[in-house]
N, C-alpha and C positions, 0 to 999 in steps of 0.2 A: 504494500500500499504505499502511496506517495503523499508524504505529509504536506508538502509545499510544491507548487508548481509554478513556473513562470512568473514569480514575484518579482516585480520590479518597482522599488519603491525608494524615494529619496525624501529626506527629511532635513530641511535647512537649519542651520544653527538657531538656537535661541526660540524654537517652536515647541509647543504642546502639542503632540500628535496623539490622536486616539486610534487604537486598533479595535475595530468592533466586530463581534461575530459570535455565533452560536458555539456550544461546547463541540470540540473536536474540529474547528475551522482551521486550525493551525497558528493560532494566536502565540501560544506558549512556546510552541516549537520555533517560531520566528525569534522569539525573545531569547531562548536559550542558545540560538545558533549566534545571535548578535553579541551575547555576554560570554561567548567562547565555550559554554557548557556542552554544546553538541557540535559536531563537525559537519558541515553540508558535504552531501555527496557529489553535488556538482554545483556550478555557478560561483558567485563572488559576493562577499559582503564586507563592508567597511565601516569602521567608526572613526570619524574624523580623518579620513585618509589612509587609515591603518588596516590592512587585511586581517580578518579575525583568525585566519588560519596561519598566514606567515608571520604575523605580528602579534601574537597573543599577548605576550607580556606587556607591549606598549597599549593594546586595546583594555586590558584589565586595569591599567592604571587610570585610564580615561573615563571609566564607568562606574556606576554605583547601581545596585539592584535592590529592589524592594519587593517583596512577596507578600501575598496575603497569609492569614492564619499565624500559626505558631513556627513556622519553618524560620531557622535562622538566628533565633532567640535562645538563650540559656536561662530559662525561667527561674532556677535557683540561684543565679546570680542577681546582683542589683542592676539597676539601669546604667550606673555609672561602670560596674564591672564589666558589663557587656560591651560597652563603647571602649573601654580600655583594652579590652581584649583585640576587638577589631582595629583599634589604632595601632596596636603593635604589628598587626598582619601588614599594614600599610606602611610600616617602616617608621612610624612615629614613636617617640619615646620622650621620656623626661618632661620638662616644662612645656615643650611643643604639644605632646599628647594630652597633658592636662589642660591646657588652654583650648585646645580644639574640643576636648570632650565637655567641658564646662560651657562653653560657648554654645554647642549643640543643644546641651541640656536646657539652657535659658531660652534659646530661640524656640525650641519645640514645647515649651511650657511643661518641662518636666523636672525642673530644678528642686521642688519641694518633694518629689518623690525619688530623687537621684539615687539614695542610699537604701532604697526599699526593694525586696526581692520582686522580680519581674512576674512571678506567678500570682502575685497580688493585683496586678494591674488590669484594669478594664480592656476591652477589646480597643477602643479608640486610643488608649494610652499605649499599648503594645504597637499599634499602626505607627504612632509618633515616634516611638523607638526604633521601629523599623527604618523609618525615613531617616532618622538621624544616623542610624548605622550606614543606610545608603550614601550618606553625605561626609561621612567621616575621612573618606579620601579626598576630598574636595573635588568631585568628579564634574567633567564637561557634560557628559551625557547620563541621564538617569533612567532606567528602565523599571517601570511600575507594573507589576503583574496582578491586576485586579486588587488593588489595595484597600479598597472600600468595602469588601465583601464582608457581609456580617455586622457592619457598624450600624448603630443607630443614626437617624438622620442628622443630629446635632454634631456627633463625632466625624461623620462624613462631610458635612459642610465646613468643619474646622479643617480637616485635612486637604480639602480641596484649595482652601485659603492658602495653606502652606504651599502646596504645588504652584500655584499661581505666583507665589512670591519667587519661586525658583526661575520662572521666566525673566521676572525683572533683574535677576542676576546674570542672565544671558545663558543659562544652561538650557540643553535641549532635554525635553522629556518625552519619553514614549510610554503610553499608558494603555493597558489592555482592560476592557470592561465590557460586562453585559448590559450596564446602565446607561440607558439612552440619555437621561437627564444630566447624567455626570459628564458625559462626552459633549453635549450640547453647551454645558455650562463653563467648562475650562478648556476645551481643545480649540486651537487655531485651525486644525484640519482634522478629519476623520476618514481613515481607511476601512471600507467594508470588506471583509474577508470571509469566504466560505468554501468548504471543501478544499482548502489548501490554496486558493486562488483569490486574487484581489478582484473585487467587482467594481469598486468606485474609490477614488480618493477627492475629496472636495472638503470645502468649508461646511460645517454643520448646516448653516444658514442656506446654502445654495443646493444642499442635496435634494431638497424638496422639488427642484426642478426634475428630477429624474421621474416623478410620478405625478407630473401636473394633470395627467388624465384621471387621477384619484382625487381631484379636487372636492370639496365638501361645501354644499350651500345650505344656508340656514334661513328659514323663513318664518318671521314671527307675526303675530296678529291674524292668523287664519281663523276664521269664525268658526266655532265647534260644529255647526250643522254643514260646513263645506269640507271638513277635513277629509272625509272618505272620498269625495269627488275629486278634490285636488291632488290627493295621493294617487288616485287611480290615473289621471291625467299626467302625472310626473312619471309613474311607472311605465306608461306607454311610450315615453319617450326613448329612442335609441341611445345607449351609452349610459343610462341610470342603473346603477347595481343594486341600489336599495332606498326605500324611503321609510322613515320611521318617526313617530310622534314622541319628541323627547320630553315634552312638557305641553300641558294643555294649550292648544292653539300654535305650537311651535313644530314645525317639520323640518328634519334634518335629511338632505338628500346627498348620498354618495354616488359620484360619477366613477365610471371606468373605462373612459374612451376619449381621446383627444376631442376638444371642441365641444364636449357634453355639456360643461357647466355653463357656457354662454346661452345655450339652448334652454336650460332649466331656468335661468333668469328670465329670459325672454318670455316663456310660458307663464311664470308666476306674475309677471308685470301685466301681461295681457289679462289674467285672471284676477287682476285687481289686487294683488299681494305686493305692497311696496316696500315692507319693512324686510328687506333681504340682504344677505352677506354672503361672502365667500371666504374661506379660510385656506391657508396653505398647509400641508401636511408637515407634522413636527418630525424629528429625527426618528422617534419610535415607530411611526407610521411607515417611513421610508424602510426602516430596518425589516418591518414585517412584510411589506411590499416586495422588496427587492430579494431578500433572502428566502422569505415565505414563512408560513406558519407551520414549522416543521414538528414543533413540540417534541416528544420523546423519540421521534424517529432518527435512527442513525443510517447514513448512507455509506 
């Protein structure tokens, strides 16, 4: 089975880039290749101009890796102890290591728990420590593999704020996620990947142009006695996928063909329904329409 095929992706310096796709799409495999954990069987991958196979040592000095979950943390050690250990692996020692560890603990809001065992930390605190560990070597490129999985909304929002701060420092961030809201909130560009192949790379705001045929029209103020007849007239139009009453007197029309939305608007106006609006699909709808509603199916 081929994990990745014909992947052609370039991420400019200082960008937060989202890698979005279902389980088994190839996101983690790509991250492992870029972080020198896996060797590619063909093709070429570079970090800041260094080949991940030929220049492994140089690549590792340039990157930081942040995983979700418990991986990579020693829970019986304190937060400070974890970071001191990782600092030593990056060749930092003495006052230099102490300064770096203290700075990161303060920056990530862990200074009050610095000398407490990590096993007592909440999920959000552990992820902040993961990020500190990823930054201990002062990397130019940070790879975040589903870092907010399992976080509560407040902790996830705080973590995203920290990630946005990395962009301000000129660091490049690659983040894999299933969370469309997360990708839309923090990523400069998003790559959709499925079955090991890239489907699209765009800004989150422009990915909606991929499925303009799936526009949605909302009509308010439909008289109760006319809801059935208006619904029937809309359903008879070519390109209308579904019509539903989302609230009393409010019809929502989903289209599934180019040019269908203007026809829906025209008909509504002809029927005297003037309180109408169209909406563009958000990233979640793009994800579902382009990748498909696969559920638990594995190809």
